[in-house]
C-alpha positions as CSV (number, residue, x, y, z in Angstrom):
1,M,152.3,-232.2,81.1
2,R,154.9,-229.4,81.8
3,G,156.3,-229.6,78.2
4,D,152.7,-229.7,76.6
5,L,152.2,-226.2,78.7
6,L,155.5,-224.7,77.5
7,L,154.8,-225.9,73.9
8,E,151.5,-223.9,73.9
9,A,152.7,-221.0,75.5
10,S,155.4,-221.0,72.6
11,R,152.7,-221.1,70.0
12,R,150.4,-218.7,71.6
13,E,153.5,-216.3,71.8
14,A,154.5,-217.2,68.1
15,E,151.0,-216.3,67.2
16,R,151.0,-212.9,69.0
17,A,154.3,-212.1,67.3
18,R,152.7,-213.0,63.6
19,Q,149.9,-210.8,64.6
20,E,152.0,-208.0,65.9
21,A,154.2,-208.4,62.4
22,E,151.0,-208.2,60.3
23,R,149.7,-205.2,62.4
24,L,153.1,-203.4,61.9
25,R,153.0,-204.4,58.2
26,L,149.5,-202.8,57.9
27,Q,150.7,-200.0,59.8
28,A,153.9,-199.5,57.1
29,Q,151.6,-199.9,54.1
30,I,149.1,-197.2,55.2
31,Q,152.0,-194.8,56.0
32,A,153.6,-195.4,52.6
33,E,150.2,-194.8,50.9
34,E,149.5,-191.5,52.6
35,A,153.1,-190.5,52.0
36,E,152.6,-191.3,48.3
37,R,149.3,-189.3,48.3
38,L,150.9,-186.3,50.2
39,R,153.7,-186.4,47.5
40,A,151.5,-186.4,44.5
41,A,149.4,-183.8,46.1
42,A,152.6,-181.5,46.9
43,E,153.6,-182.0,43.1
44,A,150.0,-181.1,41.9
45,E,150.1,-178.1,44.0
46,A,153.6,-177.2,42.6
47,A,152.4,-177.6,39.2
48,A,149.2,-175.3,39.5
49,R,151.5,-172.8,41.4
50,Q,154.0,-172.8,38.3
51,Q,150.8,-172.6,36.0
52,A,149.6,-169.5,37.7
53,E,152.9,-167.8,38.0
54,D,153.3,-168.4,34.1
55,V,149.7,-166.9,33.3
56,I,150.7,-163.9,35.7
57,L,153.9,-163.4,33.7
58,D,152.1,-163.8,30.6
59,V,149.5,-161.4,31.5
60,G,152.0,-158.9,32.8
61,G,154.2,-159.2,29.7
62,E,151.2,-158.4,27.6
63,Q,150.0,-155.4,29.6
64,A,153.7,-154.2,29.4
65,E,153.7,-154.5,25.8
66,K,150.7,-152.5,25.4
67,L,151.9,-150.0,27.6
68,K,155.0,-149.5,25.7
69,A,153.2,-149.4,22.6
70,A,150.8,-146.6,23.8
71,R,153.9,-144.6,24.9
72,D,155.7,-145.0,21.7
73,R,152.5,-143.9,20.0
74,E,152.2,-140.8,22.2
75,A,156.1,-139.8,21.5
76,E,155.5,-140.3,18.0
77,L,152.3,-138.1,17.9
78,A,154.1,-135.4,20.2
79,R,156.9,-135.5,17.5
80,Q,154.5,-134.9,14.8
81,E,152.8,-132.2,16.6
82,A,155.9,-130.4,17.2
83,E,157.2,-130.7,13.5
84,L,153.8,-129.2,12.3
85,L,154.3,-126.5,14.7
86,Q,157.7,-125.7,13.6
87,A,156.5,-125.8,9.8
88,Q,153.6,-123.5,10.3
89,Q,155.7,-121.1,12.2
90,A,158.4,-121.1,9.5
91,A,155.7,-120.3,7.1
92,G,154.9,-117.5,9.0
93,G,151.5,-118.5,10.4
94,A,150.3,-117.4,13.6
95,P,151.3,-119.8,16.5
96,A,148.5,-122.6,17.1
97,P,146.8,-122.0,20.5
98,A,148.1,-123.8,23.2
99,K,146.4,-126.9,24.4
100,A,143.7,-126.4,27.0
101,A,144.5,-127.8,30.4
102,P,142.1,-130.5,31.3
103,R,139.3,-129.3,33.4
104,A,138.3,-130.8,36.6
105,A,135.0,-132.6,37.0
106,P,132.3,-130.4,38.5
107,K,131.8,-130.8,42.2
108,A,128.5,-132.4,43.1
109,P,126.4,-129.7,45.3
110,S,126.7,-130.7,49.0
111,K,123.8,-131.3,51.0
112,P,122.9,-128.6,53.6
113,A,123.7,-129.7,57.1
114,K,120.8,-131.0,59.1
115,K,119.4,-129.0,61.9
116,K,119.6,-130.5,65.3
117,K,116.5,-130.9,67.2
């Protein structure tokens, strides 16, 4: 009788140990799946960040090229203007009128102050 009780207690303990092992296995599997999901999300975020940085660099590079081209064109036009003025002065012509300074935009009329009652 006592041996049967010890055998039954041992079986119950073994069953509890199996259940605990299964619970721990499932918990480890869930944690591994969560870690994989987080790793994939981190990789996707890093790829998106790199793509955004590449776009910014491309746009910035294009803008810098356009600005350089505009400045080069401006310098070329200034050089041509200087050559034309020198040629005109060497030919004895009257000096060309100086460029007019850009005028400020007219101010909008201000509203009269309201009288206090």
